KOLGU-919787 format. One record per atom (N, C-alpha, C): x negated, y, z negated. Coordinates in steps of 0.1 Angstrom, whole numbers, plus 5000, padded with zeros to 4 digits. Example, Ala and Ser with C-alpha at 12.3 -4.5 7.8 and 13.67 -1.06 7.14 Angstrom:
486849434922487749554922486849674922487249784929486349894929487150004921
***
This chain:
163254055066162153975060161853855070160553835074160253735083159053655078159153525078158053435075157153425086155853455083154753445093154253295095154553235106154153095108152653075111151953185114150553175117149753125105150153155093149553115081150252995075149652885075150252765070150452775054151652745049151952745035150952655027150452705016149552625008150052614994150152494989150752474975149652504965150052584955149052614944148952484935147752464930147452344922148052344908148052464902148552474889150052474888150552464876152052454874152452314872153452294863153952164860155452144862156052244866157552234869157952284883158152414885158452454898157252444908157552424921156552414931156252554937155052594938154652724943153752714955154152794965153352794978152952934982151752954986151353074992151853085006152553185009153053205023152753355027153053385040152953515045154253565049154653685045155953745048155753885053156153915065156054045071154554095070153653995072152254035073151554045059152254015049151654025035151753895028150753865019150853735012152053745002152653635000153753614990153753474985154653454975154753324969156153274970156253154975157553084976157652984964158752994957158952904945160252824947160152694944161352614945161252504934162352444930162252334920161652214926161252114918160751984923162051904928161751804935162851714940163451634928164651584930165251504920166051574910166651504900167451574890166651664882167251784878166551884871166951874856165951904847166251904833167152024829167952004819168952104815168252234811168652344817168152474814166852514821166352424829165052444836165252484850164152544856164152574870165252664875165652764867166752854870166152974878166052954891165453064899166353184900167653174900168553284900168353374887168153304876167853384864166453454865165553374870164153434872164253554881164853544892164953654902165553784895166553764887167253874881166253934871165553854863164653904853163453984860162953924870161853994878162354124883163554134888164054254894164154364883164554324871164654414860163354454854162354374854161154394846159954444854159954424867158654454875158354604874159354694871159054834870158554874856159254844846158754874832157654794827157454674832156354584828155554554841154454634844153854624857153154484860152954404849152354274852153354174858154654214859155654134865155754144880155554044888155654054902157054094907157054164918158254214924158954094931160254074929160953974937161354024950161253934960161553974974162753914980163053784977164153724983164553604975165953584974166453464967167453394976167253264977168153184986168653064977169953064975170652964967171252854977171152874990171752784999170752665001171152544995170152434995170052375009170852415019170752355032169552405040168952515034167752575041166452495039166152475026164952395023165252275015166452245013166852125004166852154990166652284986166652324972166752474972167252544962167152684961165752734961165452854965164052904965164053054964162953104960162753254960161453284965161253404970160053464974159653584966158453584960158053694952156753744956156453864951155153934954153953844950152953834958151753764955150753864947150253804936149253874929147953794928146853864930145553794929145253774914144453674912144053644898143953494896143453454885143253314882144053264869144753154870145353094859144353014851144453014838143552954829144252834822143752714823144352594818143652554805143452424803142852374791141352394789140752434800139352464799139052604807138052674802137752804809137252774823137552864832137052844846135452864845134752794854133352794854132752934854133453034861132953164862132753234849133553194839133453264826133153174814132853044817132652944807131552984797130553054802129453094794129553234787130653294789130853434784131353424770130653464760131053464746132253554743132553644752133653734750134953684756134853574763136053524771137153484762136953404752138053354743138753474736137953554729138653674722139353764732138753794744139353884753140653834759140553704764141753644770142953634759142553594747143553584737144253714733143353814732143853954728144854004739144453984752145254024763146653954763146553824761147853744761148753784749148153804737148953844726149553984728148754074733149254214736150354214746150254134756151254124766152554074760152453974751153653914745154254024736153454094728154054204720154654314728154154344739154754454748156054404753156154284758157354224763158454234752158054194740159054194729159454334724158754434728159054564724160054634734160354574746161254624755162654614751163554704754164954704750165754644762166354524760167154464771168254554776168854634767170054714770169654814781168454864780168054974789167554914803167454784804166954714816168054644824169354654819170354584825170454434822169754404811169754254806170454234793171354314790172054304777172954184776173154114788173953994787173153874790171853884790170953774793170953674781171353554782171353464771172353504760172253434749173153454738172253454725171753574721170853574709171453534696172753554695173453514682173453364680172853314670172753174667171753104676170753184682169853134691169053014686168553024674167652914668168452784666169652794661170452674658170852614672171152694682171452634695170152564701168952614698167752554703167652414697167952404684167852274677168852174683170052214685171052134691170752094705170252194713169952174727168852074729167752094721166652004723166851864717167751854707168251724703168951654714169851724721170651664732169751624743168751704746167851674757167051544753166651534740165951424735166751294737168051304734168851184736168951144751168851244760168951214774167651144779166451174773165251114778164850994770165550964759165350844751166650774750167150714761168550654761168650534752167550474748167550354739167450394725167550524722167550574708166250654705166450754696165350844692164250774685163050794688161950744680162050804666161450724657161550764642161050904640159950944645159451074643160351184648160951154660161851254666163051274657163651164652164751174643164451254631163251234625162951304613162751454615162251484627162051634630163451694632164251634640165551694643166351714630166351604621167051614608166551724600165251744600164551844592165051984597164952004610165352134616166852164613167652064615169152084613169352134598168552094589168852134575168052254570167252314579166452424575166552544585167552554593167652664603167552794596166752884601166553014595167353114604167553234599168153344606167153404616167653454627166753514637166153634630164853654633164053764627164353894634164753884647165054004656165553944669165954034678166354004691165454074701164853994710163954054720164053974733163554024743163353954756162253844754162553724757161553614756161153564770159953534772159453474784159853324784159653254773159953114772158853024773157653064779156552974780155253064783155053154774154053254777152653204772151953124780150653074777149753114788148453074787147453124797147753094811148252974814148452944828149653004834150453084826151453164832151153314832149853334830149253474832148053464841148053544851146853554860145853654855144553624855143553704850142553744861142053864860140853904868139653844860138853754865137853684858136653774856136553884863135453984861135754064848136954124848137254214837137954144825138454014828139153944818140554004814140954094823142254164821143354094829144554084824145654024832146054104844146454024854146954094867148454054869148953954863150353914865150853824854152153824851152753724843153853654852153753524852154653454862155453354854156353284862157153164856158153214846159153294851160153354842161453284842161553154847162853094849163553054836162753064825163453034812163553154803163453274809163553394802164953414796165053474784166253494777166153594767167153624759167053704747167153614735166353634725166353554713165353594703165053514694164053544683162653554689161953664688160653674694159653574687159853534675158953444669158953304675160053274682160053144690159053154701159053264709158053284719156653264714156353324702155053304696154753164692155753094687155652954682155452864694156052894706155852814718154352814721153752934722152352944724151552864714151852884702151052814691151252664692152352614697152552474698151552404707151052484717149952424726148552444720148452524709147152574705146452464696145752374701145152264694143752314688143452264676142252304669141352174667140152194665139152084664139551984652140152034642140551944630141851874632142551904643143851834646143551694650144551604649144251464653143751454667142751364669142151344682143151314693144251254689145251214700145851344706145751454699146251584705145351654713144051624713143051694720143251694735143951594740144151574754145351664759146051734750147151814754146751914765145551974764144952054775145752164781146552234774147352344780146752484778145952494767145252624765143852584761142852674763141452634760141052664746141952634737141752674723140552594716140152484722139052404717137752454722137752554731136552604737135852704726134552714726133852804717134452944718134553014707134953154706136453174705137353074707138753094706139153104692140153194689140553204675141453084671141753074658142652974653144053014655144952924652146352954653146753064643146253064631146553164621146053304626144853304633144353434638145153484649145653394658146453434669147753494663148353424653149653484647149353614641148253634634147953754627147753864638147153834649147053934660148353984665149253884667150653914672151354004662151353974649152154054640151554194639150154204639149554334639149954414651149954354663150354424675151754474675152654404668154054434667154354534655153254554647153554634635154354564625154354434624155154354615154254284605154754264593153954184583153954034588152953964584152853824587154053744581154753664589155953594585155753444586156553374578156453224578156953174592156153094598156453034611156752884610157052834598157152684597158352634605159452694604160652644612160352664627159952784631159752814645158752724652157652694645156552604650157052464651157752414641158352284642159252264654160152364656161052364667160352374680159252454681158552464694157752334697157352264687156652134689157652034694158852034688159951944693160151974708160352104711160552144725159452094734158252114730157052064738157151914741157351834730157351694732158551644741159751704739160851654747160651704762160151824764159951874777158951784785157951734777156951654784157451514787158351464779158951334782159951354794160551474795161351494807160551494820159351554819158451554831157951404834157651334823157251194825158351114831159551134828160651054834160751084849160551214853160551244867159351164874158251154867157151084873157450934874158150874864158650734864159550714876160450814878161450794889160750814903159550874903158950894916159351024922160051114915160451234921159351344921158351314912157151394912155951294912154851324918153851234920152451284914152451394908151251454902150751354892149451304893148951214883148851264869148851394868148751454854149951404845151051374852152251334844152151194838151151114842151150974838150950964823150251054817149951044802150951124794151851194800152751284792153551224781154051094783154851034773153951004761152750954763151750924752151451054744151151164752150851284745152051334737153251324743154451374736154651294723154451164723154651084711153551124701152351164705151351214695151851344689152451434697152951554691154051524681154951434685156051404676155551344663154651254664154151184652153451294642152551374648151851474640152851574634153851614642154851714636155651644625156051524626156851454616155951434603154651414605153851384594153451514586153651624592153251754586154451844584155651794583156851884581156751964568156051914558155951984545154652054543153752054553152452114552152552264557151652344553151652484558151552484573152252574580152452564595151152604602150252684596149152734604147852704596
***
């Protein structure tokens, strides 16, 4: 494998954690991924895990890019890195791209594709893919509560905010049993799926460094934690991770119903899972803000993350006893 120096590496603008660069390897486009500089958050940026998952999934799940090379020797680039297959397509963030902004079918089509992709992933059998030892699905949800509480303490060294304490205490007292065991992506939202904007069909699913085995309803809840609706508090409208406020996009309840229908399962209570996913979202965003504070990342998008995270915590604490969707 040889890096072609005639094509200058170009960093992709999207993404909030790992750094991604378009490169050329042996005459073909590829993507080089590496963690950001500075201390890494617990459990994040695990490129060795991602490489293993890509290697197992790119055959049975064609949307998964093929892994090409993994380097864990930090003396080469100053951090571990991997090189993976390049896929054409566009990531979708908090607003629809201009090319499809006026298409009334965009919201329903993109959502249906994303939900179908999630359901397909969850239908795969880890044992047949060599991933039977990925993660620890037994007690998965309880460990998530403990783990995100521990991460919260790390990013709030002066003590947990009131809302965060209320959420963690509520989760600790209401842990539910896992509904099933499946392969989880860990952050399966629109900007981790590349789309052909002409056909509105997905071309790739990326960012697998948090993949594991666990309760598939947590994967669904993570997506829904980003899904802001017009009636939600205005302070949440700036979350801007999925274009759910755009015309034509379904509600959280409709997204959940689509998922359960695609899986052939009856609609289930997501109260615990969604509360846990919102805790995860808030703490992860404060982790990113702390990196911005330290100067290890300079992306100006991080500047408002602590404020948005606090809005998520406040809203979640205020609605612990309300219907989840």
